[in-house]
mmCIF file as Biopython writes it, N, C-alpha, C and O atoms, coordinates in Angstrom:
data_model
#
loop_
_atom_site.group_PDB
_atom_site.id
_atom_site.type_symbol
_atom_site.label_atom_id
_atom_site.label_alt_id
_atom_site.label_comp_id
_atom_site.label_asym_id
_atom_site.label_entity_id
_atom_site.label_seq_id
_atom_site.pdbx_PDB_ins_code
_atom_site.Cartn_x
_atom_site.Cartn_y
_atom_site.Cartn_z
_atom_site.occupancy
_atom_site.B_iso_or_equiv
_atom_site.auth_seq_id
_atom_site.auth_asym_id
_atom_site.pdbx_PDB_model_num
ATOM 1   N N  . UNK A ? 1  ? 23.148 -25.921 8.791   1.0 0.0 1  A 1 
ATOM 2   C CA . UNK A ? 1  ? 22.649 -26.376 9.920   1.0 0.0 1  A 1 
ATOM 3   C C  . UNK A ? 1  ? 21.749 -27.465 9.813   1.0 0.0 1  A 1 
ATOM 4   O O  . UNK A ? 1  ? 21.475 -28.024 10.875  1.0 0.0 1  A 1 
ATOM 5   N N  . UNK A ? 2  ? 21.187 -27.927 8.698   1.0 0.0 2  A 1 
ATOM 6   C CA . UNK A ? 2  ? 20.380 -29.080 8.400   1.0 0.0 2  A 1 
ATOM 7   C C  . UNK A ? 2  ? 21.348 -30.342 8.537   1.0 0.0 2  A 1 
ATOM 8   O O  . UNK A ? 2  ? 20.900 -31.394 8.994   1.0 0.0 2  A 1 
ATOM 9   N N  . UNK A ? 3  ? 22.529 -30.242 8.181   1.0 0.0 3  A 1 
ATOM 10  C CA . UNK A ? 3  ? 23.217 -31.585 8.316   1.0 0.0 3  A 1 
ATOM 11  C C  . UNK A ? 3  ? 23.700 -31.625 9.654   1.0 0.0 3  A 1 
ATOM 12  O O  . UNK A ? 3  ? 23.980 -32.775 9.993   1.0 0.0 3  A 1 
ATOM 13  N N  . UNK A ? 4  ? 23.913 -30.679 10.614  1.0 0.0 4  A 1 
ATOM 14  C CA . UNK A ? 4  ? 23.941 -30.919 11.931  1.0 0.0 4  A 1 
ATOM 15  C C  . UNK A ? 4  ? 22.857 -31.466 12.614  1.0 0.0 4  A 1 
ATOM 16  O O  . UNK A ? 4  ? 23.102 -32.303 13.483  1.0 0.0 4  A 1 
ATOM 17  N N  . UNK A ? 5  ? 21.527 -31.100 12.346  1.0 0.0 5  A 1 
ATOM 18  C CA . UNK A ? 5  ? 20.493 -31.560 13.003  1.0 0.0 5  A 1 
ATOM 19  C C  . UNK A ? 5  ? 20.241 -32.854 12.558  1.0 0.0 5  A 1 
ATOM 20  O O  . UNK A ? 5  ? 19.494 -33.532 13.263  1.0 0.0 5  A 1 
ATOM 21  N N  . UNK A ? 6  ? 20.781 -33.435 11.366  1.0 0.0 6  A 1 
ATOM 22  C CA . UNK A ? 6  ? 20.497 -34.771 10.976  1.0 0.0 6  A 1 
ATOM 23  C C  . UNK A ? 6  ? 21.511 -35.636 11.334  1.0 0.0 6  A 1 
ATOM 24  O O  . UNK A ? 6  ? 21.340 -36.841 11.152  1.0 0.0 6  A 1 
ATOM 25  N N  . UNK A ? 7  ? 22.860 -35.091 11.962  1.0 0.0 7  A 1 
ATOM 26  C CA . UNK A ? 7  ? 23.700 -35.766 12.629  1.0 0.0 7  A 1 
ATOM 27  C C  . UNK A ? 7  ? 23.790 -35.997 14.147  1.0 0.0 7  A 1 
ATOM 28  O O  . UNK A ? 7  ? 24.356 -36.967 14.652  1.0 0.0 7  A 1 
ATOM 29  N N  . UNK A ? 8  ? 23.146 -34.964 14.860  1.0 0.0 8  A 1 
ATOM 30  C CA . UNK A ? 8  ? 23.292 -35.121 16.243  1.0 0.0 8  A 1 
ATOM 31  C C  . UNK A ? 8  ? 21.939 -34.853 17.012  1.0 0.0 8  A 1 
ATOM 32  O O  . UNK A ? 8  ? 21.007 -34.262 16.467  1.0 0.0 8  A 1 
ATOM 33  N N  . UNK A ? 9  ? 21.887 -35.308 18.275  1.0 0.0 9  A 1 
ATOM 34  C CA . UNK A ? 9  ? 20.643 -34.912 18.902  1.0 0.0 9  A 1 
ATOM 35  C C  . UNK A ? 9  ? 19.551 -35.997 18.717  1.0 0.0 9  A 1 
ATOM 36  O O  . UNK A ? 9  ? 19.789 -37.034 18.098  1.0 0.0 9  A 1 
ATOM 37  N N  . UNK A ? 10 ? 18.275 -35.711 19.305  1.0 0.0 10 A 1 
ATOM 38  C CA . UNK A ? 10 ? 17.275 -36.735 19.008  1.0 0.0 10 A 1 
ATOM 39  C C  . UNK A ? 10 ? 16.062 -36.190 18.529  1.0 0.0 10 A 1 
ATOM 40  O O  . UNK A ? 10 ? 14.984 -36.736 18.765  1.0 0.0 10 A 1 
ATOM 41  N N  . UNK A ? 11 ? 16.172 -35.063 17.819  1.0 0.0 11 A 1 
ATOM 42  C CA . UNK A ? 11 ? 14.786 -34.365 17.555  1.0 0.0 11 A 1 
ATOM 43  C C  . UNK A ? 11 ? 14.581 -34.900 15.936  1.0 0.0 11 A 1 
ATOM 44  O O  . UNK A ? 11 ? 15.498 -35.284 15.210  1.0 0.0 11 A 1 
ATOM 45  N N  . UNK A ? 12 ? 13.446 -34.838 15.650  1.0 0.0 12 A 1 
ATOM 46  C CA . UNK A ? 12 ? 12.932 -35.014 14.275  1.0 0.0 12 A 1 
ATOM 47  C C  . UNK A ? 12 ? 13.168 -33.833 13.521  1.0 0.0 12 A 1 
ATOM 48  O O  . UNK A ? 12 ? 13.045 -32.731 14.056  1.0 0.0 12 A 1 
ATOM 49  N N  . UNK A ? 13 ? 13.529 -33.970 12.211  1.0 0.0 13 A 1 
ATOM 50  C CA . UNK A ? 13 ? 13.936 -32.874 11.378  1.0 0.0 13 A 1 
ATOM 51  C C  . UNK A ? 13 ? 12.724 -32.375 10.390  1.0 0.0 13 A 1 
ATOM 52  O O  . UNK A ? 13 ? 12.514 -32.980 9.339   1.0 0.0 13 A 1 
ATOM 53  N N  . UNK A ? 14 ? 12.001 -31.334 10.746  1.0 0.0 14 A 1 
ATOM 54  C CA . UNK A ? 14 ? 11.037 -30.712 9.565   1.0 0.0 14 A 1 
ATOM 55  C C  . UNK A ? 14 ? 11.663 -29.798 8.729   1.0 0.0 14 A 1 
ATOM 56  O O  . UNK A ? 14 ? 12.389 -28.973 9.285   1.0 0.0 14 A 1 
ATOM 57  N N  . UNK A ? 15 ? 11.546 -29.752 7.471   1.0 0.0 15 A 1 
ATOM 58  C CA . UNK A ? 15 ? 12.044 -28.668 6.731   1.0 0.0 15 A 1 
ATOM 59  C C  . UNK A ? 15 ? 11.007 -28.000 5.902   1.0 0.0 15 A 1 
ATOM 60  O O  . UNK A ? 15 ? 10.366 -28.677 5.097   1.0 0.0 15 A 1 
ATOM 61  N N  . UNK A ? 16 ? 10.786 -26.706 6.035   1.0 0.0 16 A 1 
ATOM 62  C CA . UNK A ? 16 ? 9.825  -25.927 5.329   1.0 0.0 16 A 1 
ATOM 63  C C  . UNK A ? 16 ? 10.586 -25.297 4.131   1.0 0.0 16 A 1 
ATOM 64  O O  . UNK A ? 16 ? 11.414 -24.405 4.315   1.0 0.0 16 A 1 
ATOM 65  N N  . UNK A ? 17 ? 10.296 -25.769 2.937   1.0 0.0 17 A 1 
ATOM 66  C CA . UNK A ? 17 ? 11.186 -25.273 1.630   1.0 0.0 17 A 1 
ATOM 67  C C  . UNK A ? 17 ? 10.594 -23.929 1.287   1.0 0.0 17 A 1 
ATOM 68  O O  . UNK A ? 17 ? 9.407  -23.672 1.491   1.0 0.0 17 A 1 
ATOM 69  N N  . UNK A ? 18 ? 11.434 -23.099 0.773   1.0 0.0 18 A 1 
ATOM 70  C CA . UNK A ? 18 ? 11.286 -21.830 0.235   1.0 0.0 18 A 1 
ATOM 71  C C  . UNK A ? 18 ? 11.404 -21.892 -1.316  1.0 0.0 18 A 1 
ATOM 72  O O  . UNK A ? 18 ? 11.818 -22.874 -1.933  1.0 0.0 18 A 1 
ATOM 73  N N  . UNK A ? 19 ? 11.026 -20.827 -1.818  1.0 0.0 19 A 1 
ATOM 74  C CA . UNK A ? 19 ? 11.076 -20.916 -3.447  1.0 0.0 19 A 1 
ATOM 75  C C  . UNK A ? 19 ? 12.396 -20.981 -3.878  1.0 0.0 19 A 1 
ATOM 76  O O  . UNK A ? 19 ? 13.163 -20.174 -3.354  1.0 0.0 19 A 1 
ATOM 77  N N  . UNK A ? 20 ? 12.943 -21.913 -4.887  1.0 0.0 20 A 1 
ATOM 78  C CA . UNK A ? 20 ? 14.289 -22.029 -5.167  1.0 0.0 20 A 1 
ATOM 79  C C  . UNK A ? 20 ? 14.353 -21.341 -6.572  1.0 0.0 20 A 1 
ATOM 80  O O  . UNK A ? 20 ? 13.542 -21.691 -7.429  1.0 0.0 20 A 1 
ATOM 81  N N  . UNK A ? 21 ? 15.294 -20.367 -6.843  1.0 0.0 21 A 1 
ATOM 82  C CA . UNK A ? 21 ? 15.644 -19.706 -8.069  1.0 0.0 21 A 1 
ATOM 83  C C  . UNK A ? 21 ? 16.032 -20.687 -9.116  1.0 0.0 21 A 1 
ATOM 84  O O  . UNK A ? 21 ? 15.509 -20.701 -10.230 1.0 0.0 21 A 1 
ATOM 85  N N  . UNK A ? 22 ? 16.957 -21.503 -8.730  1.0 0.0 22 A 1 
ATOM 86  C CA . UNK A ? 22 ? 17.523 -22.739 -9.798  1.0 0.0 22 A 1 
ATOM 87  C C  . UNK A ? 22 ? 17.229 -24.001 -9.247  1.0 0.0 22 A 1 
ATOM 88  O O  . UNK A ? 22 ? 17.595 -24.369 -8.131  1.0 0.0 22 A 1 
ATOM 89  N N  . UNK A ? 23 ? 16.518 -24.702 -10.102 1.0 0.0 23 A 1 
ATOM 90  C CA . UNK A ? 23 ? 16.265 -26.196 -9.613  1.0 0.0 23 A 1 
ATOM 91  C C  . UNK A ? 23 ? 16.902 -27.096 -10.635 1.0 0.0 23 A 1 
ATOM 92  O O  . UNK A ? 23 ? 16.894 -26.701 -11.801 1.0 0.0 23 A 1 
ATOM 93  N N  . UNK A ? 24 ? 17.377 -28.096 -10.390 1.0 0.0 24 A 1 
ATOM 94  C CA . UNK A ? 24 ? 17.784 -28.478 -8.911  1.0 0.0 24 A 1 
ATOM 95  C C  . UNK A ? 24 ? 19.114 -27.972 -8.436  1.0 0.0 24 A 1 
ATOM 96  O O  . UNK A ? 24 ? 19.992 -27.744 -9.268  1.0 0.0 24 A 1 
ATOM 97  N N  . UNK A ? 25 ? 19.283 -27.817 -7.403  1.0 0.0 25 A 1 
ATOM 98  C CA . UNK A ? 25 ? 20.413 -26.936 -6.726  1.0 0.0 25 A 1 
ATOM 99  C C  . UNK A ? 25 ? 21.099 -27.904 -5.830  1.0 0.0 25 A 1 
ATOM 100 O O  . UNK A ? 25 ? 20.677 -29.049 -5.666  1.0 0.0 25 A 1 
ATOM 101 N N  . UNK A ? 26 ? 22.219 -27.405 -5.221  1.0 0.0 26 A 1 
ATOM 102 C CA . UNK A ? 26 ? 22.945 -28.315 -4.209  1.0 0.0 26 A 1 
ATOM 103 C C  . UNK A ? 26 ? 22.100 -28.430 -2.769  1.0 0.0 26 A 1 
ATOM 104 O O  . UNK A ? 26 ? 22.145 -29.426 -2.046  1.0 0.0 26 A 1 
ATOM 105 N N  . UNK A ? 27 ? 21.388 -27.331 -2.512  1.0 0.0 27 A 1 
ATOM 106 C CA . UNK A ? 27 ? 20.596 -27.425 -1.433  1.0 0.0 27 A 1 
ATOM 107 C C  . UNK A ? 27 ? 19.301 -28.425 -1.378  1.0 0.0 27 A 1 
ATOM 108 O O  . UNK A ? 27 ? 18.951 -29.055 -0.380  1.0 0.0 27 A 1 
ATOM 109 N N  . UNK A ? 28 ? 18.663 -28.439 -2.662  1.0 0.0 28 A 1 
ATOM 110 C CA . UNK A ? 28 ? 17.709 -29.411 -2.826  1.0 0.0 28 A 1 
ATOM 111 C C  . UNK A ? 28 ? 18.151 -30.924 -2.821  1.0 0.0 28 A 1 
ATOM 112 O O  . UNK A ? 28 ? 17.511 -31.844 -2.311  1.0 0.0 28 A 1 
ATOM 113 N N  . UNK A ? 29 ? 19.338 -31.016 -3.468  1.0 0.0 29 A 1 
ATOM 114 C CA . UNK A ? 29 ? 20.085 -32.320 -3.667  1.0 0.0 29 A 1 
ATOM 115 C C  . UNK A ? 29 ? 20.422 -32.958 -2.111  1.0 0.0 29 A 1 
ATOM 116 O O  . UNK A ? 29 ? 20.161 -34.092 -1.709  1.0 0.0 29 A 1 
ATOM 117 N N  . UNK A ? 30 ? 20.974 -32.036 -1.507  1.0 0.0 30 A 1 
ATOM 118 C CA . UNK A ? 30 ? 21.205 -32.351 -0.034  1.0 0.0 30 A 1 
ATOM 119 C C  . UNK A ? 30 ? 20.153 -32.809 0.657   1.0 0.0 30 A 1 
ATOM 120 O O  . UNK A ? 30 ? 20.210 -33.887 1.248   1.0 0.0 30 A 1 
ATOM 121 N N  . UNK A ? 31 ? 18.905 -31.917 0.660   1.0 0.0 31 A 1 
ATOM 122 C CA . UNK A ? 31 ? 17.573 -32.310 1.371   1.0 0.0 31 A 1 
ATOM 123 C C  . UNK A ? 31 ? 17.087 -33.750 0.669   1.0 0.0 31 A 1 
ATOM 124 O O  . UNK A ? 31 ? 16.671 -34.645 1.404   1.0 0.0 31 A 1 
ATOM 125 N N  . UNK A ? 32 ? 17.140 -33.901 -0.475  1.0 0.0 32 A 1 
ATOM 126 C CA . UNK A ? 32 ? 16.539 -35.200 -1.083  1.0 0.0 32 A 1 
ATOM 127 C C  . UNK A ? 32 ? 17.468 -36.381 -0.712  1.0 0.0 32 A 1 
ATOM 128 O O  . UNK A ? 32 ? 16.935 -37.486 -0.609  1.0 0.0 32 A 1 
ATOM 129 N N  . UNK A ? 33 ? 18.735 -36.274 -0.512  1.0 0.0 33 A 1 
ATOM 130 C CA . UNK A ? 33 ? 19.566 -37.309 -0.005  1.0 0.0 33 A 1 
ATOM 131 C C  . UNK A ? 33 ? 19.261 -37.465 1.346   1.0 0.0 33 A 1 
ATOM 132 O O  . UNK A ? 33 ? 19.038 -38.626 1.690   1.0 0.0 33 A 1 
ATOM 133 N N  . UNK A ? 34 ? 19.186 -36.508 2.291   1.0 0.0 34 A 1 
ATOM 134 C CA . UNK A ? 34 ? 18.786 -36.705 3.794   1.0 0.0 34 A 1 
ATOM 135 C C  . UNK A ? 34 ? 17.274 -37.329 3.859   1.0 0.0 34 A 1 
ATOM 136 O O  . UNK A ? 34 ? 16.905 -38.030 4.801   1.0 0.0 34 A 1 
ATOM 137 N N  . UNK A ? 35 ? 16.471 -37.001 2.780   1.0 0.0 35 A 1 
ATOM 138 C CA . UNK A ? 35 ? 14.886 -37.475 2.837   1.0 0.0 35 A 1 
ATOM 139 C C  . UNK A ? 35 ? 15.075 -38.893 2.680   1.0 0.0 35 A 1 
ATOM 140 O O  . UNK A ? 35 ? 14.450 -39.656 3.416   1.0 0.0 35 A 1 
ATOM 141 N N  . UNK A ? 36 ? 15.919 -39.365 1.746   1.0 0.0 36 A 1 
ATOM 142 C CA . UNK A ? 36 ? 15.971 -40.906 1.370   1.0 0.0 36 A 1 
ATOM 143 C C  . UNK A ? 36 ? 16.634 -41.718 2.560   1.0 0.0 36 A 1 
ATOM 144 O O  . UNK A ? 36 ? 16.405 -42.926 2.619   1.0 0.0 36 A 1 
ATOM 145 N N  . UNK A ? 37 ? 17.415 -41.138 3.478   1.0 0.0 37 A 1 
ATOM 146 C CA . UNK A ? 37 ? 17.962 -41.690 4.520   1.0 0.0 37 A 1 
ATOM 147 C C  . UNK A ? 37 ? 16.996 -41.577 5.785   1.0 0.0 37 A 1 
ATOM 148 O O  . UNK A ? 37 ? 17.356 -42.041 6.868   1.0 0.0 37 A 1 
ATOM 149 N N  . UNK A ? 38 ? 15.832 -40.988 5.633   1.0 0.0 38 A 1 
ATOM 150 C CA . UNK A ? 38 ? 14.833 -40.769 6.725   1.0 0.0 38 A 1 
ATOM 151 C C  . UNK A ? 38 ? 15.402 -39.926 7.610   1.0 0.0 38 A 1 
ATOM 152 O O  . UNK A ? 38 ? 15.016 -40.046 8.773   1.0 0.0 38 A 1 
ATOM 153 N N  . UNK A ? 39 ? 16.392 -38.925 7.326   1.0 0.0 39 A 1 
ATOM 154 C CA . UNK A ? 39 ? 17.012 -38.182 8.381   1.0 0.0 39 A 1 
ATOM 155 C C  . UNK A ? 39 ? 16.131 -36.785 8.391   1.0 0.0 39 A 1 
ATOM 156 O O  . UNK A ? 39 ? 16.083 -36.157 9.448   1.0 0.0 39 A 1 
ATOM 157 N N  . UNK A ? 40 ? 15.447 -36.299 7.251   1.0 0.0 40 A 1 
ATOM 158 C CA . UNK A ? 40 ? 14.650 -35.133 7.342   1.0 0.0 40 A 1 
ATOM 159 C C  . UNK A ? 40 ? 13.355 -35.435 6.779   1.0 0.0 40 A 1 
ATOM 160 O O  . UNK A ? 40 ? 13.173 -36.422 6.066   1.0 0.0 40 A 1 
ATOM 161 N N  . UNK A ? 41 ? 12.361 -34.524 7.113   1.0 0.0 41 A 1 
ATOM 162 C CA . UNK A ? 41 ? 10.964 -34.655 6.314   1.0 0.0 41 A 1 
ATOM 163 C C  . UNK A ? 41 ? 10.709 -33.305 5.900   1.0 0.0 41 A 1 
ATOM 164 O O  . UNK A ? 41 ? 10.738 -32.352 6.679   1.0 0.0 41 A 1 
ATOM 165 N N  . UNK A ? 42 ? 10.439 -33.218 4.580   1.0 0.0 42 A 1 
ATOM 166 C CA . UNK A ? 42 ? 9.978  -31.960 3.917   1.0 0.0 42 A 1 
ATOM 167 C C  . UNK A ? 42 ? 8.434  -31.730 4.247   1.0 0.0 42 A 1 
ATOM 168 O O  . UNK A ? 42 ? 7.538  -32.477 3.856   1.0 0.0 42 A 1 
ATOM 169 N N  . UNK A ? 43 ? 8.248  -30.528 5.063   1.0 0.0 43 A 1 
ATOM 170 C CA . UNK A ? 43 ? 6.975  -30.325 5.386   1.0 0.0 43 A 1 
ATOM 171 C C  . UNK A ? 43 ? 5.822  -30.192 4.146   1.0 0.0 43 A 1 
ATOM 172 O O  . UNK A ? 43 ? 5.899  -29.366 3.236   1.0 0.0 43 A 1 
ATOM 173 N N  . UNK A ? 44 ? 4.913  -31.030 4.286   1.0 0.0 44 A 1 
ATOM 174 C CA . UNK A ? 44 ? 3.961  -30.998 2.967   1.0 0.0 44 A 1 
ATOM 175 C C  . UNK A ? 44 ? 2.409  -30.888 3.571   1.0 0.0 44 A 1 
ATOM 176 O O  . UNK A ? 44 ? 1.414  -31.279 2.960   1.0 0.0 44 A 1 
ATOM 177 N N  . UNK A ? 45 ? 2.404  -30.276 4.893   1.0 0.0 45 A 1 
ATOM 178 C CA . UNK A ? 45 ? 1.134  -30.047 5.489   1.0 0.0 45 A 1 
ATOM 179 C C  . UNK A ? 45 ? 0.924  -31.325 6.662   1.0 0.0 45 A 1 
ATOM 180 O O  . UNK A ? 45 ? -0.013 -31.321 7.460   1.0 0.0 45 A 1 
ATOM 181 N N  . UNK A ? 46 ? 1.752  -32.178 6.614   1.0 0.0 46 A 1 
ATOM 182 C CA . UNK A ? 46 ? 1.744  -33.133 7.808   1.0 0.0 46 A 1 
ATOM 183 C C  . UNK A ? 46 ? 3.162  -33.222 8.247   1.0 0.0 46 A 1 
ATOM 184 O O  . UNK A ? 46 ? 4.142  -32.894 7.577   1.0 0.0 46 A 1 
ATOM 185 N N  . UNK A ? 47 ? 3.152  -33.692 9.419   1.0 0.0 47 A 1 
ATOM 186 C CA . UNK A ? 47 ? 4.384  -33.990 10.404  1.0 0.0 47 A 1 
ATOM 187 C C  . UNK A ? 47 ? 4.880  -35.288 9.939   1.0 0.0 47 A 1 
ATOM 188 O O  . UNK A ? 47 ? 4.147  -36.255 9.734   1.0 0.0 47 A 1 
ATOM 189 N N  . UNK A ? 48 ? 6.279  -35.274 9.762   1.0 0.0 48 A 1 
ATOM 190 C CA . UNK A ? 48 ? 6.860  -36.696 9.499   1.0 0.0 48 A 1 
ATOM 191 C C  . UNK A ? 48 ? 7.607  -37.306 10.746  1.0 0.0 48 A 1 
ATOM 192 O O  . UNK A ? 48 ? 7.761  -36.611 11.750  1.0 0.0 48 A 1 
ATOM 193 N N  . UNK A ? 49 ? 8.015  -38.443 10.694  1.0 0.0 49 A 1 
ATOM 194 C CA . UNK A ? 49 ? 8.762  -39.242 11.678  1.0 0.0 49 A 1 
ATOM 195 C C  . UNK A ? 49 ? 10.233 -39.284 11.329  1.0 0.0 49 A 1 
ATOM 196 O O  . UNK A ? 49 ? 10.833 -40.259 11.782  1.0 0.0 49 A 1 
ATOM 197 N N  . UNK A ? 50 ? 10.930 -38.425 10.617  1.0 0.0 50 A 1 
ATOM 198 C CA . UNK A ? 50 ? 12.135 -38.377 10.259  1.0 0.0 50 A 1 
ATOM 199 C C  . UNK A ? 50 ? 13.226 -38.142 11.636  1.0 0.0 50 A 1 
ATOM 200 O O  . UNK A ? 50 ? 13.554 -37.078 12.161  1.0 0.0 50 A 1 
ATOM 201 N N  . UNK A ? 51 ? 13.550 -39.249 11.912  1.0 0.0 51 A 1 
ATOM 202 C CA . UNK A ? 51 ? 14.534 -39.090 13.275  1.0 0.0 51 A 1 
ATOM 203 C C  . UNK A ? 51 ? 15.773 -40.056 13.196  1.0 0.0 51 A 1 
ATOM 204 O O  . UNK A ? 51 ? 16.444 -40.303 14.198  1.0 0.0 51 A 1 
ATOM 205 N N  . UNK A ? 52 ? 16.057 -40.612 11.914  1.0 0.0 52 A 1 
ATOM 206 C CA . UNK A ? 52 ? 17.222 -41.359 11.813  1.0 0.0 52 A 1 
ATOM 207 C C  . UNK A ? 52 ? 18.356 -40.253 11.828  1.0 0.0 52 A 1 
ATOM 208 O O  . UNK A ? 52 ? 18.171 -39.200 11.218  1.0 0.0 52 A 1 
ATOM 209 N N  . UNK A ? 53 ? 19.530 -40.489 12.524  1.0 0.0 53 A 1 
ATOM 210 C CA . UNK A ? 53 ? 20.686 -39.753 12.629  1.0 0.0 53 A 1 
ATOM 211 C C  . UNK A ? 53 ? 21.841 -40.451 11.780  1.0 0.0 53 A 1 
ATOM 212 O O  . UNK A ? 53 ? 21.983 -41.673 11.755  1.0 0.0 53 A 1 
ATOM 213 N N  . UNK A ? 54 ? 22.612 -39.600 11.120  1.0 0.0 54 A 1 
ATOM 214 C CA . UNK A ? 54 ? 23.693 -39.990 10.493  1.0 0.0 54 A 1 
ATOM 215 C C  . UNK A ? 54 ? 24.947 -39.972 11.323  1.0 0.0 54 A 1 
ATOM 216 O O  . UNK A ? 54 ? 25.284 -38.979 11.969  1.0 0.0 54 A 1 
ATOM 217 N N  . UNK A ? 55 ? 25.717 -41.240 11.287  1.0 0.0 55 A 1 
ATOM 218 C CA . UNK A ? 55 ? 26.858 -41.254 12.166  1.0 0.0 55 A 1 
ATOM 219 C C  . UNK A ? 55 ? 28.138 -40.777 11.371  1.0 0.0 55 A 1 
ATOM 220 O O  . UNK A ? 55 ? 28.730 -41.557 10.625  1.0 0.0 55 A 1 
ATOM 221 N N  . UNK A ? 56 ? 28.512 -39.579 11.541  1.0 0.0 56 A 1 
ATOM 222 C CA . UNK A ? 56 ? 29.689 -39.000 10.816  1.0 0.0 56 A 1 
ATOM 223 C C  . UNK A ? 56 ? 31.005 -39.630 11.266  1.0 0.0 56 A 1 
ATOM 224 O O  . UNK A ? 56 ? 31.947 -39.822 10.497  1.0 0.0 56 A 1 
ATOM 225 N N  . UNK A ? 57 ? 31.005 -39.943 12.588  1.0 0.0 57 A 1 
ATOM 226 C CA . UNK A ? 57 ? 32.396 -40.588 12.965  1.0 0.0 57 A 1 
ATOM 227 C C  . UNK A ? 57 ? 32.655 -41.818 12.145  1.0 0.0 57 A 1 
ATOM 228 O O  . UNK A ? 57 ? 33.780 -42.063 11.712  1.0 0.0 57 A 1 
ATOM 229 N N  . UNK A ? 58 ? 31.562 -42.634 11.918  1.0 0.0 58 A 1 
ATOM 230 C CA . UNK A ? 58 ? 31.957 -43.816 11.060  1.0 0.0 58 A 1 
ATOM 231 C C  . UNK A ? 58 ? 32.254 -43.550 9.813   1.0 0.0 58 A 1 
ATOM 232 O O  . UNK A ? 58 ? 33.023 -44.317 9.233   1.0 0.0 58 A 1 
ATOM 233 N N  . UNK A ? 59 ? 31.725 -42.434 9.139   1.0 0.0 59 A 1 
ATOM 234 C CA . UNK A ? 59 ? 31.972 -42.156 7.644   1.0 0.0 59 A 1 
ATOM 235 C C  . UNK A ? 59 ? 33.437 -41.477 7.568   1.0 0.0 59 A 1 
ATOM 236 O O  . UNK A ? 59 ? 34.133 -41.591 6.559   1.0 0.0 59 A 1 
ATOM 237 N N  . UNK A ? 60 ? 33.859 -40.742 8.744   1.0 0.0 60 A 1 
ATOM 238 C CA . UNK A ? 60 ? 35.302 -40.136 8.754   1.0 0.0 60 A 1 
ATOM 239 C C  . UNK A ? 60 ? 36.328 -41.209 8.873   1.0 0.0 60 A 1 
ATOM 240 O O  . UNK A ? 60 ? 37.385 -41.133 8.247   1.0 0.0 60 A 1 
ATOM 241 N N  . UNK A ? 61 ? 36.056 -42.166 9.627   1.0 0.0 61 A 1 
ATOM 242 C CA . UNK A ? 61 ? 36.961 -43.353 9.947   1.0 0.0 61 A 1 
ATOM 243 C C  . UNK A ? 61 ? 37.184 -44.082 8.427   1.0 0.0 61 A 1 
ATOM 244 O O  . UNK A ? 61 ? 38.305 -44.383 8.017   1.0 0.0 61 A 1 
ATOM 245 N N  . UNK A ? 62 ? 36.030 -44.298 7.716   1.0 0.0 62 A 1 
ATOM 246 C CA . UNK A ? 62 ? 36.080 -44.924 6.393   1.0 0.0 62 A 1 
ATOM 247 C C  . UNK A ? 62 ? 37.086 -44.266 5.509   1.0 0.0 62 A 1 
ATOM 248 O O  . UNK A ? 62 ? 38.068 -44.815 5.009   1.0 0.0 62 A 1 
ATOM 249 N N  . UNK A ? 63 ? 36.677 -42.875 5.362   1.0 0.0 63 A 1 
ATOM 250 C CA . UNK A ? 63 ? 37.652 -42.078 4.660   1.0 0.0 63 A 1 
ATOM 251 C C  . UNK A ? 63 ? 39.028 -42.061 5.099   1.0 0.0 63 A 1 
ATOM 252 O O  . UNK A ? 63 ? 39.919 -42.131 4.253   1.0 0.0 63 A 1 
ATOM 253 N N  . UNK A ? 64 ? 39.299 -41.976 6.331   1.0 0.0 64 A 1 
ATOM 254 C CA . UNK A ? 64 ? 40.717 -41.897 6.925   1.0 0.0 64 A 1 
ATOM 255 C C  . UNK A ? 64 ? 41.455 -43.260 6.609   1.0 0.0 64 A 1 
ATOM 256 O O  . UNK A ? 64 ? 42.670 -43.270 6.409   1.0 0.0 64 A 1 
ATOM 257 N N  . UNK A ? 65 ? 40.622 -44.511 6.564   1.0 0.0 65 A 1 
ATOM 258 C CA . UNK A ? 65 ? 41.080 -45.804 6.447   1.0 0.0 65 A 1 
ATOM 259 C C  . UNK A ? 65 ? 41.773 -45.958 4.875   1.0 0.0 65 A 1 
ATOM 260 O O  . UNK A ? 65 ? 42.734 -46.675 4.598   1.0 0.0 65 A 1 
ATOM 261 N N  . UNK A ? 66 ? 41.022 -45.100 3.957   1.0 0.0 66 A 1 
ATOM 262 C CA . UNK A ? 66 ? 41.265 -45.434 2.485   1.0 0.0 66 A 1 
ATOM 263 C C  . UNK A ? 66 ? 42.540 -44.287 2.273   1.0 0.0 66 A 1 
ATOM 264 O O  . UNK A ? 66 ? 43.159 -44.298 1.209   1.0 0.0 66 A 1 
ATOM 265 N N  . UNK A ? 67 ? 42.833 -43.459 3.182   1.0 0.0 67 A 1 
ATOM 266 C CA . UNK A ? 67 ? 44.075 -42.624 2.826   1.0 0.0 67 A 1 
ATOM 267 C C  . UNK A ? 67 ? 45.487 -43.223 3.016   1.0 0.0 67 A 1 
ATOM 268 O O  . UNK A ? 67 ? 46.483 -42.559 2.732   1.0 0.0 67 A 1 
#
């Protein structure tokens, strides 16, 4: 669901992390990558302004061009 929120719509995405049993894990890696792109903000007591959306259509076209 997080990747869909980071790809579509106009909402800023805030994430409230829960306790992870294994660190780092694929969920944390996804969140960190989206955070670097300013697509999500991990809630730290403040609200962020992470509202950059990822254009998946462009990414899919790049992959299809390489095939």
